[in-house]
Backbone atoms as SQL, in Angstrom:
CREATE TABLE atoms (id INTEGER PRIMARY KEY, chain TEXT, resi INTEGER, resn TEXT, atom TEXT, x REAL, y REAL, z REAL);
INSERT INTO atoms VALUES
  (1, 'A', 1, 'UNK', 'N', 6.537, -11.175, -4.554),
  (2, 'A', 1, 'UNK', 'CA', 5.098, -11.294, -4.055),
  (3, 'A', 1, 'UNK', 'C', 4.373, -10.024, -3.744),
  (4, 'A', 2, 'UNK', 'N', 3.189, -9.961, -4.575),
  (5, 'A', 2, 'UNK', 'CA', 2.643, -8.610, -4.641),
  (6, 'A', 2, 'UNK', 'C', 1.968, -8.677, -3.302),
  (7, 'A', 3, 'UNK', 'N', 1.338, -7.308, -3.226),
  (8, 'A', 3, 'UNK', 'CA', 0.993, -6.784, -1.795),
  (9, 'A', 3, 'UNK', 'C', 0.453, -5.921, -2.121),
  (10, 'A', 4, 'UNK', 'N', -1.117, -5.031, -1.139),
  (11, 'A', 4, 'UNK', 'CA', -1.742, -3.924, -1.383),
  (12, 'A', 4, 'UNK', 'C', -1.405, -3.400, -0.012),
  (13, 'A', 5, 'UNK', 'N', -0.324, -2.004, -0.226),
  (14, 'A', 5, 'UNK', 'CA', -0.416, -1.372, 0.789),
  (15, 'A', 5, 'UNK', 'C', -1.409, -0.269, 1.129),
  (16, 'A', 6, 'UNK', 'N', -1.861, -0.567, 2.109),
  (17, 'A', 6, 'UNK', 'CA', -3.197, 0.622, 1.932),
  (18, 'A', 6, 'UNK', 'C', -2.726, 1.973, 3.542),
  (19, 'A', 7, 'UNK', 'N', -2.941, 3.088, 2.799),
  (20, 'A', 7, 'UNK', 'CA', -1.889, 4.163, 3.315),
  (21, 'A', 7, 'UNK', 'C', -3.208, 5.365, 4.253),
  (22, 'A', 8, 'UNK', 'N', -3.466, 4.953, 5.342),
  (23, 'A', 8, 'UNK', 'CA', -4.584, 6.184, 5.486),
  (24, 'A', 8, 'UNK', 'C', -3.586, 7.707, 6.589),
  (25, 'A', 9, 'UNK', 'N', -3.740, 8.233, 6.027),
  (26, 'A', 9, 'UNK', 'CA', -3.537, 9.525, 6.336),
  (27, 'A', 9, 'UNK', 'C', -3.751, 10.541, 7.435),
  (28, 'A', 10, 'UNK', 'N', -3.322, 10.746, 8.689),
  (29, 'A', 10, 'UNK', 'CA', -4.346, 11.477, 9.551),
  (30, 'A', 10, 'UNK', 'C', -4.385, 12.802, 9.192),
  (31, 'A', 11, 'UNK', 'N', -5.701, 13.668, 9.408),
  (32, 'A', 11, 'UNK', 'CA', -5.752, 14.825, 8.972),
  (33, 'A', 11, 'UNK', 'C', -5.421, 15.686, 9.343),
  (34, 'A', 12, 'UNK', 'N', -4.927, 16.081, 10.455),
  (35, 'A', 12, 'UNK', 'CA', -4.238, 17.259, 10.705),
  (36, 'A', 12, 'UNK', 'C', -2.965, 17.395, 10.421),
  (37, 'A', 13, 'UNK', 'N', -2.318, 16.091, 10.324),
  (38, 'A', 13, 'UNK', 'CA', -0.565, 16.056, 9.857),
  (39, 'A', 13, 'UNK', 'C', -0.535, 16.439, 8.457),
  (40, 'A', 14, 'UNK', 'N', -1.708, 16.090, 7.665),
  (41, 'A', 14, 'UNK', 'CA', -2.364, 15.841, 5.943),
  (42, 'A', 14, 'UNK', 'C', -2.140, 17.608, 5.903),
  (43, 'A', 15, 'UNK', 'N', -3.042, 17.986, 6.706),
  (44, 'A', 15, 'UNK', 'CA', -3.506, 19.234, 6.325),
  (45, 'A', 15, 'UNK', 'C', -2.261, 20.268, 6.419),
  (46, 'A', 16, 'UNK', 'N', -1.471, 20.252, 7.661),
  (47, 'A', 16, 'UNK', 'CA', -0.250, 20.922, 8.052),
  (48, 'A', 16, 'UNK', 'C', 0.804, 20.690, 6.552),
  (49, 'A', 17, 'UNK', 'N', 0.946, 19.765, 5.592),
  (50, 'A', 17, 'UNK', 'CA', 1.718, 19.686, 4.532),
  (51, 'A', 17, 'UNK', 'C', 1.307, 20.193, 3.595),
  (52, 'A', 18, 'UNK', 'N', -0.504, 19.949, 3.500),
  (53, 'A', 18, 'UNK', 'CA', -0.819, 20.691, 2.426),
  (54, 'A', 18, 'UNK', 'C', -0.830, 22.426, 2.564),
  (55, 'A', 19, 'UNK', 'N', -0.856, 22.945, 3.416),
  (56, 'A', 19, 'UNK', 'CA', -0.835, 24.334, 3.716),
  (57, 'A', 19, 'UNK', 'C', 0.432, 24.624, 4.077),
  (58, 'A', 20, 'UNK', 'N', 1.135, 24.273, 3.900),
  (59, 'A', 20, 'UNK', 'CA', 2.974, 24.343, 4.095),
  (60, 'A', 20, 'UNK', 'C', 3.312, 24.515, 2.564),
  (61, 'A', 21, 'UNK', 'N', 2.880, 23.435, 1.764),
  (62, 'A', 21, 'UNK', 'CA', 2.786, 23.731, 0.356),
  (63, 'A', 21, 'UNK', 'C', 4.503, 22.497, 0.188),
  (64, 'A', 22, 'UNK', 'N', 4.215, 21.236, 0.843),
  (65, 'A', 22, 'UNK', 'CA', 5.038, 19.979, 0.867),
  (66, 'A', 22, 'UNK', 'C', 4.204, 18.994, 0.698),
  (67, 'A', 23, 'UNK', 'N', 3.247, 18.698, 0.785),
  (68, 'A', 23, 'UNK', 'CA', 2.327, 17.352, 0.349),
  (69, 'A', 23, 'UNK', 'C', 2.390, 17.282, -0.611),
  (70, 'A', 24, 'UNK', 'N', 2.453, 17.825, -1.868),
  (71, 'A', 24, 'UNK', 'CA', 2.552, 17.311, -3.106),
  (72, 'A', 24, 'UNK', 'C', 4.341, 16.841, -3.564),
  (73, 'A', 25, 'UNK', 'N', 5.255, 17.435, -2.837),
  (74, 'A', 25, 'UNK', 'CA', 6.977, 17.190, -3.054),
  (75, 'A', 25, 'UNK', 'C', 6.923, 15.871, -2.515),
  (76, 'A', 26, 'UNK', 'N', 6.144, 16.024, -1.045),
  (77, 'A', 26, 'UNK', 'CA', 6.391, 14.631, 0.013),
  (78, 'A', 26, 'UNK', 'C', 6.225, 13.119, -1.017),
  (79, 'A', 27, 'UNK', 'N', 4.692, 13.397, -1.334),
  (80, 'A', 27, 'UNK', 'CA', 4.075, 12.553, -2.069),
  (81, 'A', 27, 'UNK', 'C', 4.966, 12.134, -3.641),
  (82, 'A', 28, 'UNK', 'N', 5.707, 12.742, -3.702),
  (83, 'A', 28, 'UNK', 'CA', 5.995, 12.514, -5.243),
  (84, 'A', 28, 'UNK', 'C', 7.467, 11.691, -4.519),
  (85, 'A', 29, 'UNK', 'N', 7.853, 12.055, -3.868),
  (86, 'A', 29, 'UNK', 'CA', 9.029, 11.740, -3.402),
  (87, 'A', 29, 'UNK', 'C', 9.122, 9.992, -2.947),
  (88, 'A', 30, 'UNK', 'N', 7.881, 10.017, -2.616),
  (89, 'A', 30, 'UNK', 'CA', 8.043, 8.402, -1.397),
  (90, 'A', 30, 'UNK', 'C', 7.305, 7.952, -3.262),
  (91, 'A', 31, 'UNK', 'N', 7.016, 8.088, -3.837),
  (92, 'A', 31, 'UNK', 'CA', 6.518, 7.317, -4.901),
  (93, 'A', 31, 'UNK', 'C', 7.569, 7.467, -5.631),
  (94, 'A', 32, 'UNK', 'N', 8.463, 7.940, -6.541),
  (95, 'A', 32, 'UNK', 'CA', 9.282, 7.629, -6.672),
  (96, 'A', 32, 'UNK', 'C', 10.357, 6.336, -6.245),
  (97, 'A', 33, 'UNK', 'N', 10.432, 6.753, -4.761),
  (98, 'A', 33, 'UNK', 'CA', 11.350, 6.022, -4.272),
  (99, 'A', 33, 'UNK', 'C', 11.325, 4.476, -3.891),
  (100, 'A', 34, 'UNK', 'N', 9.752, 3.876, -3.973),
  (101, 'A', 34, 'UNK', 'CA', 8.714, 3.123, -3.824),
  (102, 'A', 34, 'UNK', 'C', 8.451, 2.424, -5.415),
  (103, 'A', 35, 'UNK', 'N', 8.591, 3.124, -5.989),
  (104, 'A', 35, 'UNK', 'CA', 7.891, 2.846, -7.552),
  (105, 'A', 35, 'UNK', 'C', 6.546, 1.689, -7.446),
  (106, 'A', 36, 'UNK', 'N', 5.346, 2.226, -6.803),
  (107, 'A', 36, 'UNK', 'CA', 4.417, 0.901, -6.990),
  (108, 'A', 36, 'UNK', 'C', 3.935, 0.810, -8.227),
  (109, 'A', 37, 'UNK', 'N', 3.620, -0.592, -8.935),
  (110, 'A', 37, 'UNK', 'CA', 3.324, -0.947, -9.946),
  (111, 'A', 37, 'UNK', 'C', 1.856, -0.237, -9.772),
  (112, 'A', 38, 'UNK', 'N', 1.079, 0.864, -8.973),
  (113, 'A', 38, 'UNK', 'CA', -0.076, 0.648, -9.087),
  (114, 'A', 38, 'UNK', 'C', -0.114, 1.712, -7.800),
  (115, 'A', 39, 'UNK', 'N', -0.822, 3.053, -8.197),
  (116, 'A', 39, 'UNK', 'CA', -0.748, 3.733, -7.333),
  (117, 'A', 39, 'UNK', 'C', -2.629, 4.837, -7.482),
  (118, 'A', 40, 'UNK', 'N', -3.169, 4.600, -5.738),
  (119, 'A', 40, 'UNK', 'CA', -4.766, 5.126, -5.997),
  (120, 'A', 40, 'UNK', 'C', -5.046, 5.308, -5.236),
  (121, 'A', 41, 'UNK', 'N', -5.460, 6.898, -4.985),
  (122, 'A', 41, 'UNK', 'CA', -5.397, 8.013, -3.684),
  (123, 'A', 41, 'UNK', 'C', -7.132, 8.109, -4.149),
  (124, 'A', 42, 'UNK', 'N', -7.352, 8.287, -2.473),
  (125, 'A', 42, 'UNK', 'CA', -9.071, 8.050, -2.180),
  (126, 'A', 42, 'UNK', 'C', -9.024, 9.129, -0.841),
  (127, 'A', 43, 'UNK', 'N', -10.496, 9.102, -0.222),
  (128, 'A', 43, 'UNK', 'CA', -10.935, 8.731, 0.619),
  (129, 'A', 43, 'UNK', 'C', -11.509, 8.034, 1.731),
  (130, 'A', 44, 'UNK', 'N', -10.911, 7.331, 2.874),
  (131, 'A', 44, 'UNK', 'CA', -11.421, 5.925, 3.525),
  (132, 'A', 44, 'UNK', 'C', -11.505, 5.753, 4.577),
  (133, 'A', 45, 'UNK', 'N', -12.510, 5.603, 5.232),
  (134, 'A', 45, 'UNK', 'CA', -13.096, 6.136, 6.777),
  (135, 'A', 45, 'UNK', 'C', -12.993, 7.356, 7.436),
  (136, 'A', 46, 'UNK', 'N', -13.257, 8.084, 6.351),
  (137, 'A', 46, 'UNK', 'CA', -13.168, 9.365, 6.999),
  (138, 'A', 46, 'UNK', 'C', -11.431, 10.291, 6.629),
  (139, 'A', 47, 'UNK', 'N', -10.626, 9.553, 5.870),
  (140, 'A', 47, 'UNK', 'CA', -9.680, 9.711, 5.899),
  (141, 'A', 47, 'UNK', 'C', -8.583, 9.917, 4.390),
  (142, 'A', 48, 'UNK', 'N', -7.677, 10.841, 4.354),
  (143, 'A', 48, 'UNK', 'CA', -7.091, 10.667, 3.066),
  (144, 'A', 48, 'UNK', 'C', -6.388, 9.552, 3.196),
  (145, 'A', 49, 'UNK', 'N', -5.843, 8.914, 2.098),
  (146, 'A', 49, 'UNK', 'CA', -5.323, 7.690, 1.745),
  (147, 'A', 49, 'UNK', 'C', -5.239, 7.234, 0.534),
  (148, 'A', 50, 'UNK', 'N', -4.657, 6.039, 0.552),
  (149, 'A', 50, 'UNK', 'CA', -4.666, 5.240, -0.932),
  (150, 'A', 50, 'UNK', 'C', -3.773, 4.203, -0.482),
  (151, 'A', 51, 'UNK', 'N', -4.283, 3.370, -2.086),
  (152, 'A', 51, 'UNK', 'CA', -3.973, 1.668, -2.011),
  (153, 'A', 51, 'UNK', 'C', -2.655, 1.826, -3.372),
  (154, 'A', 52, 'UNK', 'N', -1.385, 0.920, -3.152),
  (155, 'A', 52, 'UNK', 'CA', -0.782, 0.411, -3.689),
  (156, 'A', 52, 'UNK', 'C', -0.650, -0.437, -3.667),
  (157, 'A', 53, 'UNK', 'N', -0.022, -0.625, -5.214),
  (158, 'A', 53, 'UNK', 'CA', 0.161, -2.433, -5.405),
  (159, 'A', 53, 'UNK', 'C', 1.976, -2.317, -5.349),
  (160, 'A', 54, 'UNK', 'N', 2.213, -3.064, -4.535),
  (161, 'A', 54, 'UNK', 'CA', 3.727, -2.680, -4.633),
  (162, 'A', 54, 'UNK', 'C', 4.156, -4.697, -4.665),
  (163, 'A', 55, 'UNK', 'N', 5.290, -4.610, -5.020),
  (164, 'A', 55, 'UNK', 'CA', 6.305, -6.142, -5.329),
  (165, 'A', 55, 'UNK', 'C', 7.368, -6.363, -4.299),
  (166, 'A', 56, 'UNK', 'N', 7.642, -7.304, -3.349),
  (167, 'A', 56, 'UNK', 'CA', 8.278, -7.608, -2.525),
  (168, 'A', 56, 'UNK', 'C', 8.714, -9.216, -2.845),
  (169, 'A', 57, 'UNK', 'N', 9.922, -9.078, -2.225),
  (170, 'A', 57, 'UNK', 'CA', 10.428, -10.980, -2.708),
  (171, 'A', 57, 'UNK', 'C', 10.905, -11.313, -1.183),
  (172, 'A', 58, 'UNK', 'N', 11.240, -10.122, -0.323),
  (173, 'A', 58, 'UNK', 'CA', 11.046, -11.033, 0.814),
  (174, 'A', 58, 'UNK', 'C', 10.879, -9.732, 1.880),
  (175, 'A', 59, 'UNK', 'N', 10.101, -10.245, 3.099),
  (176, 'A', 59, 'UNK', 'CA', 9.256, -9.294, 4.528),
  (177, 'A', 59, 'UNK', 'C', 10.144, -7.983, 4.632),
  (178, 'A', 60, 'UNK', 'N', 11.543, -8.749, 4.346),
  (179, 'A', 60, 'UNK', 'CA', 12.298, -7.341, 5.167),
  (180, 'A', 60, 'UNK', 'C', 12.501, -6.127, 3.958),
  (181, 'A', 61, 'UNK', 'N', 11.637, -5.976, 2.827),
  (182, 'A', 61, 'UNK', 'CA', 10.970, -5.105, 2.476),
  (183, 'A', 61, 'UNK', 'C', 9.796, -3.809, 2.943),
  (184, 'A', 62, 'UNK', 'N', 9.291, -4.505, 3.615),
  (185, 'A', 62, 'UNK', 'CA', 8.167, -3.880, 4.152),
  (186, 'A', 62, 'UNK', 'C', 8.599, -2.596, 4.666),
  (187, 'A', 63, 'UNK', 'N', 9.905, -2.403, 5.865),
  (188, 'A', 63, 'UNK', 'CA', 10.227, -1.232, 5.911),
  (189, 'A', 63, 'UNK', 'C', 10.091, -0.388, 5.515),
  (190, 'A', 64, 'UNK', 'N', 11.064, -0.390, 3.497),
  (191, 'A', 64, 'UNK', 'CA', 11.416, 0.322, 2.494),
  (192, 'A', 64, 'UNK', 'C', 9.860, 0.915, 2.241),
  (193, 'A', 65, 'UNK', 'N', 8.811, 0.349, 2.064),
  (194, 'A', 65, 'UNK', 'CA', 7.572, 1.072, 1.626),
  (195, 'A', 65, 'UNK', 'C', 6.605, 1.913, 2.851),
  (196, 'A', 66, 'UNK', 'N', 7.049, 0.901, 3.991),
  (197, 'A', 66, 'UNK', 'CA', 5.695, 1.628, 5.340),
  (198, 'A', 66, 'UNK', 'C', 6.967, 3.090, 5.829),
  (199, 'A', 67, 'UNK', 'N', 8.084, 3.351, 5.903),
  (200, 'A', 67, 'UNK', 'CA', 8.730, 4.045, 6.679),
  (201, 'A', 67, 'UNK', 'C', 8.768, 5.430, 6.150),
  (202, 'A', 68, 'UNK', 'N', 8.857, 5.832, 4.843),
  (203, 'A', 68, 'UNK', 'CA', 8.493, 6.902, 4.443),
  (204, 'A', 68, 'UNK', 'C', 6.774, 7.638, 4.661),
  (205, 'A', 69, 'UNK', 'N', 5.933, 6.769, 4.871),
  (206, 'A', 69, 'UNK', 'CA', 4.969, 6.777, 5.091),
  (207, 'A', 69, 'UNK', 'C', 4.333, 7.655, 6.594),
  (208, 'A', 70, 'UNK', 'N', 5.247, 6.853, 7.278),
  (209, 'A', 70, 'UNK', 'CA', 5.403, 6.799, 8.802),
  (210, 'A', 70, 'UNK', 'C', 6.027, 8.377, 8.743),
  (211, 'A', 71, 'UNK', 'N', 7.095, 8.622, 8.535),
  (212, 'A', 71, 'UNK', 'CA', 7.777, 9.450, 8.639),
  (213, 'A', 71, 'UNK', 'C', 7.910, 10.710, 8.645),
  (214, 'A', 72, 'UNK', 'N', 7.321, 10.817, 7.185),
  (215, 'A', 72, 'UNK', 'CA', 6.592, 12.266, 6.230),
  (216, 'A', 72, 'UNK', 'C', 5.108, 12.593, 7.030),
  (217, 'A', 73, 'UNK', 'N', 4.165, 11.280, 7.278),
  (218, 'A', 73, 'UNK', 'CA', 2.617, 12.019, 7.482),
  (219, 'A', 73, 'UNK', 'C', 2.581, 11.584, 9.057),
  (220, 'A', 74, 'UNK', 'N', 2.884, 10.854, 9.619),
  (221, 'A', 74, 'UNK', 'CA', 2.138, 9.850, 10.592),
  (222, 'A', 74, 'UNK', 'C', 0.954, 8.501, 10.252),
  (223, 'A', 75, 'UNK', 'N', 1.451, 7.917, 9.177),
  (224, 'A', 75, 'UNK', 'CA', 0.614, 7.470, 8.382),
  (225, 'A', 75, 'UNK', 'C', 0.822, 6.134, 9.347),
  (226, 'A', 76, 'UNK', 'N', -0.986, 5.232, 9.136),
  (227, 'A', 76, 'UNK', 'CA', -1.232, 4.277, 9.412),
  (228, 'A', 76, 'UNK', 'C', -1.218, 3.460, 8.317),
  (229, 'A', 77, 'UNK', 'N', -0.300, 2.345, 8.212),
  (230, 'A', 77, 'UNK', 'CA', -0.475, 1.539, 7.049),
  (231, 'A', 77, 'UNK', 'C', -0.524, 0.153, 7.197),
  (232, 'A', 78, 'UNK', 'N', -0.954, -0.642, 6.114),
  (233, 'A', 78, 'UNK', 'CA', -1.183, -2.059, 6.471),
  (234, 'A', 78, 'UNK', 'C', -0.909, -2.476, 5.010),
  (235, 'A', 79, 'UNK', 'N', -0.607, -4.190, 5.305),
  (236, 'A', 79, 'UNK', 'CA', 0.055, -4.709, 4.078),
  (237, 'A', 79, 'UNK', 'C', -0.852, -5.980, 3.861),
  (238, 'A', 80, 'UNK', 'N', -1.527, -6.177, 2.713),
  (239, 'A', 80, 'UNK', 'CA', -2.327, -7.112, 2.239),
  (240, 'A', 80, 'UNK', 'C', -2.082, -7.860, 0.988),
  (241, 'A', 81, 'UNK', 'N', -1.669, -9.283, 1.304),
  (242, 'A', 81, 'UNK', 'CA', -0.933, -10.221, 0.141),
  (243, 'A', 81, 'UNK', 'C', -2.136, -10.282, -0.751),
  (244, 'A', 82, 'UNK', 'N', -1.984, -10.503, -2.086),
  (245, 'A', 82, 'UNK', 'CA', -3.176, -10.686, -2.928),
  (246, 'A', 82, 'UNK', 'C', -2.397, -11.302, -4.096),
  (247, 'A', 83, 'UNK', 'N', -3.509, -11.494, -5.001),
  (248, 'A', 83, 'UNK', 'CA', -3.264, -12.761, -6.333),
  (249, 'A', 83, 'UNK', 'C', -3.672, -12.040, -6.922),
  (250, 'A', 84, 'UNK', 'N', -3.061, -12.624, -8.501),
  (251, 'A', 84, 'UNK', 'CA', -3.578, -12.052, -9.741),
  (252, 'A', 84, 'UNK', 'C', -4.506, -13.147, -9.713),
  (253, 'A', 85, 'UNK', 'N', -5.030, -13.108, -11.131),
  (254, 'A', 85, 'UNK', 'CA', -5.620, -14.052, -11.663),
  (255, 'A', 85, 'UNK', 'C', -4.850, -15.265, -11.966),
  (256, 'A', 86, 'UNK', 'N', -4.132, -15.635, -12.305),
  (257, 'A', 86, 'UNK', 'CA', -2.947, -16.365, -12.528),
  (258, 'A', 86, 'UNK', 'C', -2.368, -17.384, -11.497),
  (259, 'A', 87, 'UNK', 'N', -2.543, -16.079, -10.266),
  (260, 'A', 87, 'UNK', 'CA', -1.900, -17.030, -9.222),
  (261, 'A', 87, 'UNK', 'C', -2.697, -18.069, -8.747),
  (262, 'A', 88, 'UNK', 'N', -4.144, -16.949, -8.720),
  (263, 'A', 88, 'UNK', 'CA', -4.875, -18.069, -8.086),
  (264, 'A', 88, 'UNK', 'C', -5.191, -18.986, -8.944),
  (265, 'A', 89, 'UNK', 'N', -5.490, -18.986, -10.264),
  (266, 'A', 89, 'UNK', 'CA', -5.146, -20.450, -10.754),
  (267, 'A', 89, 'UNK', 'C', -4.057, -21.431, -10.735),
  (268, 'A', 90, 'UNK', 'N', -3.411, -20.715, -10.063),
  (269, 'A', 90, 'UNK', 'CA', -2.405, -22.111, -10.001),
  (270, 'A', 90, 'UNK', 'C', -2.102, -22.494, -8.328),
  (271, 'A', 91, 'UNK', 'N', -3.232, -21.409, -7.706),
  (272, 'A', 91, 'UNK', 'CA', -3.661, -22.312, -6.183),
  (273, 'A', 91, 'UNK', 'C', -4.024, -23.531, -5.927),
  (274, 'A', 92, 'UNK', 'N', -4.820, -24.432, -6.995),
  (275, 'A', 92, 'UNK', 'CA', -4.700, -25.822, -7.061),
  (276, 'A', 92, 'UNK', 'C', -6.591, -25.327, -6.127),
  (277, 'A', 93, 'UNK', 'N', -7.579, -24.758, -6.648),
  (278, 'A', 93, 'UNK', 'CA', -8.272, -24.648, -6.018),
  (279, 'A', 93, 'UNK', 'C', -9.596, -25.762, -6.142),
  (280, 'A', 94, 'UNK', 'N', -9.328, -26.362, -7.293),
  (281, 'A', 94, 'UNK', 'CA', -10.565, -27.494, -7.884),
  (282, 'A', 94, 'UNK', 'C', -9.854, -28.682, -7.134),
  (283, 'A', 95, 'UNK', 'N', -8.354, -28.918, -6.438),
  (284, 'A', 95, 'UNK', 'CA', -7.583, -30.276, -5.320),
  (285, 'A', 95, 'UNK', 'C', -8.191, -30.153, -4.350),
  (286, 'A', 96, 'UNK', 'N', -8.078, -28.866, -3.756),
  (287, 'A', 96, 'UNK', 'CA', -8.635, -28.314, -2.330),
  (288, 'A', 96, 'UNK', 'C', -9.702, -28.388, -2.098),
  (289, 'A', 97, 'UNK', 'N', -10.787, -28.508, -3.218),
  (290, 'A', 97, 'UNK', 'CA', -11.842, -28.527, -2.926),
  (291, 'A', 97, 'UNK', 'C', -12.333, -30.140, -3.133),
  (292, 'A', 98, 'UNK', 'N', -11.859, -30.876, -3.490),
  (293, 'A', 98, 'UNK', 'CA', -12.059, -32.527, -3.568),
  (294, 'A', 98, 'UNK', 'C', -11.450, -32.929, -2.003),
  (295, 'A', 99, 'UNK', 'N', -10.240, -32.486, -1.806),
  (296, 'A', 99, 'UNK', 'CA', -9.568, -33.028, -0.475),
  (297, 'A', 99, 'UNK', 'C', -10.705, -32.385, 0.740),
  (298, 'A', 100, 'UNK', 'N', -10.700, -31.262, 0.443),
  (299, 'A', 100, 'UNK', 'CA', -11.692, -30.723, 1.707),
  (300, 'A', 100, 'UNK', 'C', -13.022, -30.951, 1.697),
  (301, 'A', 101, 'UNK', 'N', -14.041, -31.433, 0.821),
  (302, 'A', 101, 'UNK', 'CA', -15.196, -31.927, 0.637),
  (303, 'A', 101, 'UNK', 'C', -16.024, -32.222, 1.985);
């Protein structure tokens, strides 16, 4: 199942990693380990962070994606299940619309 993994990085902790020269290495290591389908970095709500598309076949995989961010940066992590247009097409919206008219 596909998820958007939203990561919010605490300013002080990430600034520390930038200043000591470890931020890039830590980010690269996390991305290499988790292999997101897509990765987008941005500022959101006044903090550095990113949105990553990841695939999981079981909820037990969540720590594999979240723990590196927690342990390396004290990050806030959120998982949001998402669908592709093809997934949505399989969802039966027309039938649901008729049922819940």
